[in-house]
N, C-alpha and C positions, 0 to 999 in steps of 0.2 A: 350520481352516486357519491358516497363519501370517499375522500382521498383523491378525487379527480378534480382537475381545474374546472372553474366555472365556464359554461359554454358562452361563446361570443354571441352578442345580439345580432340579429340579421341586418346586414348592410353596415356594420360597424367593426372597426378594428379594436375597439375597447372591449376587453373581456369582462368588464363589470367588476364589482367588488365581491370577493368570496366572503361568506359569513364568518369564517375564521379570522378574517382580517378586520372585521368591523369592531372597532373599539371606541364607542362614543364617549365624550367627556360630559359628565353631569353638569348641568347649569343650575341645579337646585342648591341654594345657599340658605340654610336654616341653622339655628343654634342647636347644639347637641345636648341631649339630656340622657346619658346612658343610665340604665337601671341595673343595679347589682343584686337586687332581691325583689321578690314579689311584694305587692302592696297588701295582699290578703293571703292567708294560708291557702295552699292548693294541693291537689292530688296528682301524683304521677301515675297515670292509669296503665302504663306499659313500660315495664322495666325488667331487666334480667340480672339477678344476683345469685351467686353460687353459695350454697350452704352445705355443710357448716362453714361459717366464716370465722377467721381468727378474731379474738377479742379486740385487738388493736385496730383491725380493719373495720370491725363493727362500730367501734367508737368514732373512727374517722368518718364513716358513712353517716352516722347520726349527727355528728357535728356539721357536716356539709349540708345535710337536710335542714338542720336548725338555721344555718346561716342564710339559706334561701327561702325560709318559711315553707318548706315542703313538709306538709303535715302527714300525709299518707303516701306510701309507695306500694304499688301493686306489683308483686314479684311473679312473673309468668314462667319462671324456671323451676317451679315446684315439683314437677313430676307427678307420681301417683303412688299409691300403696304405702309401704313402709318408708320409702324415701321422703314422700310428702309429709308423713307423720313426724319423722325425725326433724325435718326442716321447720315445721310449725312448732314443735317442742323446743327446738333451739332458739327460734325467734322469741318465743314467749319467755324463755329462761334468761335471755340476754337483753330484753327490752327494758329501757328505763321506766320508772313508774310514770303512769299517765300517758 
């Protein structure tokens, strides 16, 4: 069980290594090539954004999307009925051309 010491092996006074104590050192040595943006435009198919969104927050979000080459964001916090219609109307009204 969790939180209990590891059981001793039969015939041994060594309790063994608890998984929480296991911290192996990596021996892999390769050059690092960190990526800060996508090579091709991509779609974020699962996101949650609150609407209506203040204009400065909307501009900040779009600038962040542009910097990552995030072309389309699917917002799953739309709701239904009048709330969804208001969110769609707001997104259309504040979206940049294209």
